[in-house]
C-alpha positions in Angstrom: -10.8 -11.4 -19.1 -13.2 -8.5 -19.8 -15.6 -9.4 -17.0 -12.7 -9.5 -14.5 -11.5 -6.1 -15.6 -15.0 -4.8 -15.2 -15.2 -6.2 -11.7 -11.8 -4.8 -10.8 -12.9 -1.3 -12.0 -16.1 -1.5 -9.9 -14.1 -2.4 -6.8 -11.6 0.4 -7.4 -14.4 2.9 -7.8 -16.1 1.8 -4.7 -13.0 1.7 -2.5 -11.6 4.7 -0.6 -8.4 3.4 0.9 -6.6 1.4 -1.8 -3.1 0.0 -1.2 -1.0 -1.5 -4.0 1.5 -4.3 -3.2 3.8 -5.0 -6.1 6.8 -7.1 -7.1 9.1 -7.6 -10.0 6.3 -8.3 -12.5 5.2 -4.7 -12.2 8.3 -3.5 -13.9 8.7 -6.0 -16.8 6.7 -3.7 -19.2 9.3 -1.1 -18.5 12.0 -3.4 -19.8 13.3 -4.6 -16.5 13.6 -8.4 -16.2 11.8 -10.2 -13.5 13.4 -12.6 -11.0 11.6 -15.9 -10.5 10.2 -16.8 -13.9 11.7 -19.4 -16.2 13.8 -16.7 -17.9 14.2 -14.5 -14.9 17.4 -13.3 -13.2 17.3 -16.0 -10.6 17.0 -18.8 -13.1 20.5 -18.3 -14.5 23.9 -19.4 -13.5 26.6 -16.7 -13.1 30.0 -18.4 -13.2 28.8 -21.0 -10.8 26.9 -18.6 -8.6 23.2 -17.8 -8.3 21.9 -14.2 -8.2 20.8 -14.6 -4.5 24.4 -15.4 -3.6 25.8 -12.4 -5.5 23.1 -10.0 -4.1 24.0 -10.9 -0.5 25.6 -8.8 2.3 28.3 -11.4 2.6 29.2 -11.3 -1.1 29.2 -7.5 -1.1 31.7 -7.5 1.8 34.0 -10.1 0.4 33.8 -9.5 -3.4 32.8 -5.9 -3.7 34.1 -5.4 -7.2 32.4 -8.5 -8.5 29.2 -7.4 -6.8 29.3 -4.0 -8.5 30.0 -5.6 -11.9 26.8 -7.6 -11.5 24.9 -4.7 -10.0 25.6 -2.3 -12.9 24.9 -5.0 -15.5 21.7 -6.5 -14.2 20.2 -4.3 -11.4 20.6 -0.7 -12.7 18.1 0.4 -15.4 18.1 4.3 -15.4 16.7 4.3 -18.9 13.5 2.5 -17.8 10.3 4.6 -17.9 7.0 4.1 -16.0 4.5 1.7 -17.7 0.7 1.7 -17.7 0.5 0.4 -14.1 2.7 3.1 -12.7 0.8 5.8 -14.5 -2.6 4.5 -13.4 -1.5 4.3 -9.8 -0.3 7.9 -10.0 -3.8 9.0 -11.2 -5.3 7.1 -8.3 -3.1 8.9 -5.8 -4.0 12.2 -7.3 -7.7 11.3 -6.7 -6.8 10.5 -3.1 -8.0 6.9 -3.5 -4.6 5.3 -3.3 -3.3 5.4 0.2 0.1 3.8 -0.5 2.3 1.7 -2.7 4.2 -1.1 -1.0 6.9 -2.3 -3.4 9.6 -4.9 -3.4 11.2 -3.3 -6.4 14.3 -1.1 -6.2 14.0 0.6 -9.6 12.3 3.7 -8.4 9.7 3.7 -11.1 6.7 4.5 -8.8 8.4 7.7 -7.7 9.5 8.4 -11.2 5.8 8.3 -12.2 5.0 10.9 -9.6 3.7 8.8 -6.6 4.7 10.2 -3.2 3.2 7.5 -0.8 5.7 4.8 -1.7 7.2 2.3 0.7 10.3 0.7 -0.9 10.7 -2.4 1.2 14.0 -3.3 -0.4 15.4 0.2 -0.9 16.3 2.0 -4.2 19.1 2.1 -6.6 18.8 5.8 -6.6 19.9 6.0 -3.0 23.6 5.3 -2.3 25.9 6.2 0.6 29.4 5.9 2.0 29.7 3.1 4.5 32.1 5.1 6.6 31.0 8.7 6.6 27.4 8.1 5.3 27.6 10.8 2.6 24.8 10.3 0.1 25.5 9.8 -3.6 23.2 9.7 -6.7 23.0 6.8 -9.0 25.2 8.6 -11.5 28.2 8.1 -9.1 27.7 4.3 -9.4 27.2 4.3 -13.1 30.2 6.5 -14.0 32.7 4.7 -11.7 34.7 1.7 -12.8 35.2 -1.0 -10.2 34.4 -0.1 -6.6 32.9 3.4 -6.2 34.7 5.4 -3.5 33.6 8.4 -1.4 34.9 11.8 -2.5 35.2 12.9 1.1 36.8 10.0 3.0 37.6 7.3 0.4 35.2 4.8 1.9 33.3 2.3 -0.1 29.9 3.5 -1.5 27.2 1.0 -1.3 23.7 1.0 -2.9 20.8 1.7 -0.5 19.2 -1.6 -1.2 18.4 -4.5 1.2 20.7 -7.3 0.4 20.1 -11.0 1.2 21.0 -11.5 4.9 19.8 -8.0 5.8 16.5 -6.9 7.3 14.3 -4.2 5.7 14.2 -0.8 7.2 12.1 -0.9 10.4 10.2 2.3 9.7 9.5 1.4 6.1 8.0 -1.9 7.4 5.9 -0.1 10.1 4.5 2.4 7.5 3.6 -0.5 5.1 1.9 -2.4 7.9 -0.1 0.7 8.8 -1.3 1.3 5.3 -2.2 -2.3 4.6 -4.0 -2.6 8.0 -6.2 0.4 7.2 -6.9 -0.4 3.6 -10.4 -1.4 2.3 -8.8 -2.7 -1.0 -5.4 -4.4 -1.4 -4.2 -5.0 -4.9 -1.3 -7.6 -5.0 0.4 -7.7 -8.4 3.5 -9.1 -10.0 4.8 -11.0 -7.1 5.1 -14.6 -6.1 5.0 -13.7 -2.4 8.0 -15.9 -1.9 10.3 -13.4 -0.1 10.0 -12.7 3.6 9.4 -10.7 5.6 7.7 -8.7 2.8 5.3 -11.5 1.9 4.0 -11.6 5.4 2.7 -8.1 5.2 -0.4 -9.4 3.3 -1.5 -11.0 6.6 -2.2 -7.5 8.0 -5.0 -6.9 5.5 -8.5 -7.4 6.9 -10.5 -5.3 4.4 -13.3 -6.6 2.1 -11.4 -6.7 -1.2 -8.1 -8.5 -1.8 -7.2 -8.5 -5.5 -4.4 -10.7 -7.0 -3.0 -9.9 -10.5 -0.3 -12.4 -11.4 0.5 -14.8 -14.2 1.3 -17.6 -11.8 -0.6 -18.8 -8.6 0.3 -17.1 -5.3 -0.2 -18.1 -1.6 -2.8 -15.2 -1.4 -5.1 -16.6 -4.1 -7.3 -18.6 -1.7 -8.1 -15.4 0.3 -8.6 -13.2 -2.7 -11.9 -11.6 -3.7 -10.7 -11.5 -7.3 -7.8 -13.3 -9.1 -6.7 -12.2 -12.5 -4.2 -14.4 -14.4 -2.9 -12.0 -16.9 0.0 -9.7 -17.8 -0.1 -6.7 -15.4 0.5 -4.1 -18.1 -2.3 -5.5 -20.1 -4.7 -5.3 -17.2 -3.8 -1.7 -16.4 -4.0 -0.6 -20.0 -7.5 -2.0 -20.1 -8.3 0.0 -17.0 -7.0 3.1 -18.7 -9.2 2.5 -21.7 -12.2 1.9 -19.5 -11.6 5.1 -17.7 -11.3 7.0 -21.0 
């Protein structure tokens, strides 16, 4: 893999408008389980239901308490810390080489690492709000509440500011992500199977010279890629850190 790491480093050094597009595999080194692997969240049965069913807008509306039981147990990881990939991307942004991070993750780790140019396509567990009066609440309100969290002002249900199945991503977040990907000269796609729409279709906006795919399994973007690295993401970015040192 050393030759591929060396090639990746060359491409990064030569590029001026890098965009990083990441999925659940980016956060596994931080202790957050992925979704679609053989041992991922979506491979398990939860009392006769699949994770996609529980994490849907319909299930939230009809079974709010059960939704929150699942959300607190499997989706909320406040103890997670940024891994090598998050730290490396922060350094790239400080050097003004990284123009944006487009993430399908809701864990907030890119922002926790210090990055500012982050497009969270599916929202964040750190943003919660009352469905009635729209009062904002921190994650602590969700964690410290048993059952259904209620608004302190009006008593309405508080919901996480994440995109559930059956809902569309925020329009302006999508527009920003499209803009950054369209203007990029290097797009690094990592830790995602590119199976979720409309997020996966964003890759089609890239027309630059270098499309990099870092993933353990094949993806639909592999055929277009300039460079494909089949390896653990944290291992790759740790190697980049060493080569920078």
